[in-house]
Kinemage of the C-alpha trace (Angstrom):
@kinemage 1
@onewidth
@group {chain A} dominant
@subgroup {mainchain}
@vectorlist {calphas} color= white
{ca unk a 1} P -7.213 -14.443 -5.528
{ca unk a 2} L -5.770 -11.899 -3.110
{ca unk a 3} L -6.417 -12.990 0.181
{ca unk a 4} L -3.883 -12.053 3.597
{ca unk a 5} L -1.538 -14.620 3.761
{ca unk a 6} L -0.061 -13.904 6.964
{ca unk a 7} L 0.717 -11.297 9.526
{ca unk a 8} L 4.548 -11.379 10.961
{ca unk a 9} L 4.815 -10.400 14.772
{ca unk a 10} L 8.439 -9.543 15.095
{ca unk a 11} L 9.707 -11.044 18.606
{ca unk a 12} L 12.657 -10.658 21.000
{ca unk a 13} L 13.305 -14.069 21.695
{ca unk a 14} L 11.680 -17.358 19.364
{ca unk a 15} L 11.605 -19.457 22.434
{ca unk a 16} L 9.763 -17.025 25.100
{ca unk a 17} L 7.139 -16.236 22.408
{ca unk a 18} L 7.112 -20.167 21.215
{ca unk a 19} L 5.824 -20.350 24.540
{ca unk a 20} L 2.929 -17.941 24.365
{ca unk a 21} L 1.401 -19.048 21.660
{ca unk a 22} L 1.784 -22.813 23.056
{ca unk a 23} L -0.332 -20.989 26.229
{ca unk a 24} L -2.732 -19.552 23.778
{ca unk a 25} L -3.455 -23.566 22.383
{ca unk a 26} L -1.447 -23.264 19.193
{ca unk a 27} L 0.731 -25.642 17.581
{ca unk a 28} L 4.050 -24.043 16.748
{ca unk a 29} L 6.894 -25.227 13.748
{ca unk a 30} L 9.861 -24.124 12.982
{ca unk a 31} L 10.100 -22.617 9.823
{ca unk a 32} L 14.318 -21.842 8.881
{ca unk a 33} L 16.523 -19.591 9.356
{ca unk a 34} L 16.959 -16.205 6.941
{ca unk a 35} L 20.242 -16.959 5.582
{ca unk a 36} L 21.957 -13.169 5.674
{ca unk a 37} L 20.105 -11.769 7.313
{ca unk a 38} L 20.521 -12.952 10.708
{ca unk a 39} L 16.968 -13.698 11.422
{ca unk a 40} L 15.008 -16.951 12.070
{ca unk a 41} L 10.833 -17.836 11.828
{ca unk a 42} L 8.581 -20.336 13.442
{ca unk a 43} L 5.067 -20.941 12.171
{ca unk a 44} L 1.381 -20.449 13.563
{ca unk a 45} L -0.211 -22.318 10.896
{ca unk a 46} L -3.647 -21.619 10.099
{ca unk a 47} L -4.892 -24.878 7.320
{ca unk a 48} L -8.331 -24.030 6.788
{ca unk a 49} L -10.764 -25.746 4.417
{ca unk a 50} L -11.144 -27.460 1.042
{ca unk a 51} L -10.744 -24.323 -1.226
{ca unk a 52} L -9.530 -21.409 1.231
{ca unk a 53} L -5.918 -20.451 0.418
{ca unk a 54} L -4.289 -21.462 3.672
{ca unk a 55} L -2.805 -18.654 6.367
{ca unk a 56} L -0.347 -18.797 9.157
{ca unk a 57} L 1.297 -16.698 11.872
{ca unk a 58} L 4.920 -15.721 11.763
{ca unk a 59} L 6.780 -15.218 14.940
{ca unk a 60} L 10.363 -13.118 13.156
{ca unk a 61} L 13.686 -12.895 15.265
{ca unk a 62} L 16.950 -12.356 15.175
{ca unk a 63} L 19.386 -14.727 15.826
{ca unk a 64} L 22.881 -13.194 14.521
{ca unk a 65} L 22.251 -9.288 15.872
{ca unk a 66} L 25.640 -8.155 13.759
{ca unk a 67} L 24.499 -10.361 11.287
{ca unk a 68} L 21.182 -8.355 10.835
{ca unk a 69} L 22.093 -5.191 11.617
{ca unk a 70} L 23.855 -5.026 8.216
{ca unk a 71} L 20.586 -5.532 6.533
{ca unk a 72} L 17.927 -3.300 5.688
{ca unk a 73} L 15.672 -6.242 6.299
{ca unk a 74} L 17.335 -6.957 9.958
{ca unk a 75} L 17.331 -3.225 11.239
{ca unk a 76} L 13.927 -2.899 10.593
{ca unk a 77} L 12.960 -6.216 12.606
{ca unk a 78} L 15.493 -4.375 15.303
{ca unk a 79} L 13.581 -1.275 15.115
{ca unk a 80} L 10.372 -2.771 15.406
{ca unk a 81} L 11.199 -4.745 18.620
{ca unk a 82} L 13.398 -2.707 20.209
{ca unk a 83} L 10.205 -1.854 23.052
{ca unk a 84} L 9.435 -5.517 22.775
{ca unk a 85} L 7.014 -8.318 20.619
{ca unk a 86} L 4.991 -6.261 17.917
{ca unk a 87} L 3.300 -6.797 15.059
{ca unk a 88} L 5.788 -6.541 11.736
{ca unk a 89} L 4.025 -6.888 8.993
{ca unk a 90} L 0.824 -8.754 7.119
{ca unk a 91} L 0.850 -9.658 3.610
{ca unk a 92} L -1.485 -10.886 0.884
{ca unk a 93} L -1.687 -13.854 -1.309
{ca unk a 94} L -2.497 -14.031 -4.911
{ca unk a 95} L -2.429 -16.418 -8.329
{ca unk a 96} L -0.996 -13.283 -10.502
{ca unk a 97} L 1.674 -11.396 -8.820
{ca unk a 98} L 3.204 -9.987 -11.865
{ca unk a 99} L -0.841 -8.208 -12.123
{ca unk a 100} L -0.929 -7.123 -9.233
{ca unk a 101} L 3.105 -5.544 -8.752
{ca unk a 102} L 2.361 -3.849 -12.311
{ca unk a 103} L -0.360 -2.290 -11.607
{ca unk a 104} L 1.715 -0.728 -8.345
{ca unk a 105} L 4.085 -0.500 -9.924
{ca unk a 106} L 5.821 -3.035 -7.578
{ca unk a 107} L 9.197 -5.150 -8.882
{ca unk a 108} L 8.538 -9.242 -8.219
{ca unk a 109} L 11.616 -10.565 -6.386
{ca unk a 110} L 12.546 -14.129 -6.041
{ca unk a 111} L 12.904 -15.553 -2.013
{ca unk a 112} L 13.708 -18.583 -0.227
{ca unk a 113} L 14.852 -20.082 3.166
{ca unk a 114} L 15.903 -23.572 3.993
{ca unk a 115} L 13.154 -25.653 6.514
{ca unk a 116} L 14.241 -27.334 8.915
{ca unk a 117} L 14.067 -30.841 7.357
{ca unk a 118} L 16.335 -29.839 4.144
{ca unk a 119} L 14.033 -28.364 2.042
{ca unk a 120} L 14.506 -25.308 0.207
{ca unk a 121} L 11.084 -23.392 0.262
{ca unk a 122} L 10.850 -20.365 -2.559
{ca unk a 123} L 8.315 -18.104 -3.656
{ca unk a 124} L 8.173 -14.204 -5.114
{ca unk a 125} L 7.636 -11.301 -2.990
{ca unk a 126} L 6.528 -7.732 -4.139
{ca unk a 127} L 6.696 -4.730 -2.289
{ca unk a 128} L 8.848 -5.688 0.743
{ca unk a 129} L 11.190 -2.966 1.018
{ca unk a 130} L 7.257 -0.251 1.397
{ca unk a 131} L 6.073 -2.595 4.060
{ca unk a 132} L 9.598 -2.053 5.978
{ca unk a 133} L 9.172 1.303 6.451
{ca unk a 134} L 5.261 1.406 6.408
{ca unk a 135} L 4.100 -1.434 8.262
{ca unk a 136} L 0.660 -0.706 7.582
{ca unk a 137} L 0.885 -1.710 3.860
{ca unk a 138} L 0.925 -5.242 2.818
{ca unk a 139} L 3.544 -7.335 0.498
{ca unk a 140} L 2.435 -9.992 -1.613
{ca unk a 141} L 3.504 -13.174 -2.486
{ca unk a 142} L 3.374 -16.005 -4.832
{ca unk a 143} L 4.007 -19.520 -3.287
{ca unk a 144} L 6.349 -21.430 -5.654
{ca unk a 145} L 4.763 -24.519 -4.621
{ca unk a 146} L 1.664 -23.206 -3.062
{ca unk a 147} L 1.814 -27.555 -1.553
{ca unk a 148} L 4.967 -26.650 0.774
{ca unk a 149} L 3.214 -23.294 1.984
{ca unk a 150} L 3.555 -23.239 5.247
{ca unk a 151} L 0.563 -22.483 6.797
{ca unk a 152} L 0.160 -26.285 5.626
{ca unk a 153} L 3.107 -27.592 8.577
{ca unk a 154} L 1.815 -30.565 10.113
{ca unk a 155} L 1.865 -29.085 13.642
{ca unk a 156} L -0.938 -30.513 16.623
{ca unk a 157} L -3.438 -27.569 18.028
{ca unk a 158} L -5.281 -27.298 21.350
{ca unk a 159} L -7.835 -24.849 19.891
{ca unk a 160} L -8.296 -24.988 15.959
{ca unk a 161} L -7.566 -21.862 14.589
{ca unk a 162} L -9.813 -21.274 11.785
{ca unk a 163} L -8.625 -18.132 10.121
{ca unk a 164} L -7.046 -14.527 10.879
{ca unk a 165} L -10.408 -13.119 11.656
{ca unk a 166} L -9.107 -9.366 11.043
{ca unk a 167} L -5.948 -7.194 11.087
{ca unk a 168} L -6.646 -3.548 12.781
{ca unk a 169} L -3.868 -0.887 11.855
{ca unk a 170} L -3.870 3.102 11.787
{ca unk a 171} L -2.643 4.362 8.300
{ca unk a 172} L -0.619 6.988 7.144
{ca unk a 173} L -1.920 7.184 3.784
{ca unk a 174} L -5.798 5.433 3.589
{ca unk a 175} L -6.108 6.438 -0.856
{ca unk a 176} L -2.814 4.297 -1.132
{ca unk a 177} L -4.037 1.431 1.441
{ca unk a 178} L -7.440 1.709 -0.726
{ca unk a 179} L -5.241 1.080 -4.426
{ca unk a 180} L -3.129 -1.398 -2.316
{ca unk a 181} L -6.515 -3.469 -1.051
{ca unk a 182} L -8.386 -2.866 -4.463
{ca unk a 183} L -9.944 -6.255 -5.099
{ca unk a 184} L -8.664 -8.020 -2.000
{ca unk a 185} L -10.657 -9.822 0.800
{ca unk a 186} L -9.722 -8.125 2.727
{ca unk a 187} L -10.737 -7.827 6.875
{ca unk a 188} L -9.222 -4.838 7.542
{ca unk a 189} L -10.180 -2.297 10.479
{ca unk a 190} L -8.873 1.029 11.043
{ca unk a 191} L -8.043 2.813 13.809
{ca unk a 192} L -6.578 6.401 14.309
{ca unk a 193} L -3.154 7.335 15.615
{ca unk a 194} L 0.355 6.373 14.646
{ca unk a 195} L 0.745 4.625 11.699
{ca unk a 196} L 1.432 1.004 12.166
{ca unk a 197} L 0.300 -2.394 12.261
{ca unk a 198} L -1.771 -2.574 15.694
{ca unk a 199} L -3.019 -6.282 16.420
{ca unk a 200} L -4.649 -9.096 14.787
{ca unk a 201} L -7.483 -11.565 15.494
{ca unk a 202} L -7.373 -15.305 14.905
{ca unk a 203} L -10.736 -17.164 14.544
{ca unk a 204} L -11.080 -20.422 16.710
{ca unk a 205} L -14.028 -22.872 17.797
{ca unk a 206} L -14.346 -20.889 21.120
{ca unk a 207} L -13.869 -17.102 19.729
{ca unk a 208} L -11.562 -14.830 18.290
{ca unk a 209} L -7.904 -14.818 20.058
{ca unk a 210} L -6.408 -11.377 19.601
{ca unk a 211} L -2.418 -10.574 19.223
{ca unk a 212} L -1.308 -7.560 19.263
């Protein structure tokens, strides 16, 4: 299994971004603080149906500029949102992270954050540093407890998101992207221009909602 897990929207103001998502009909849940990184997130869950892994849109913001400026993760986000809210990164979920990492020469690393209810959410990820540098490259994740996946967070949507319909990006190296996406269920739209992640579309009963 190798499917899009989530797309990250870097935002300058988490409250303003939440209102924007709510105006589109989406429910938004608190995600939690990334300790030591100066960032926090909120979640637009996309639970999908039985037998399909959940997805989500992540709103990622800086809540402590000094702390964020002391880490490459925080600095990358600050650079990304310097001109306004922008898509920052995207991620694939896999049930065999070690195999994906070995194929691409990546090293899995443990990650985690504490949810607002106090529960620790943990996962392993690979390709994080590369995706910080080149946002058109996805990173990969394997959740330690899939039942706690952020895409399953209870919220009330006015319009029910069904799936991430597609992701639009401009790659700097198409053969490299093809290697990264080998074997993936990847509804990707490629465009020309400055390399980066451009737009994401979320499928709803009323049609696609495009964010970018």
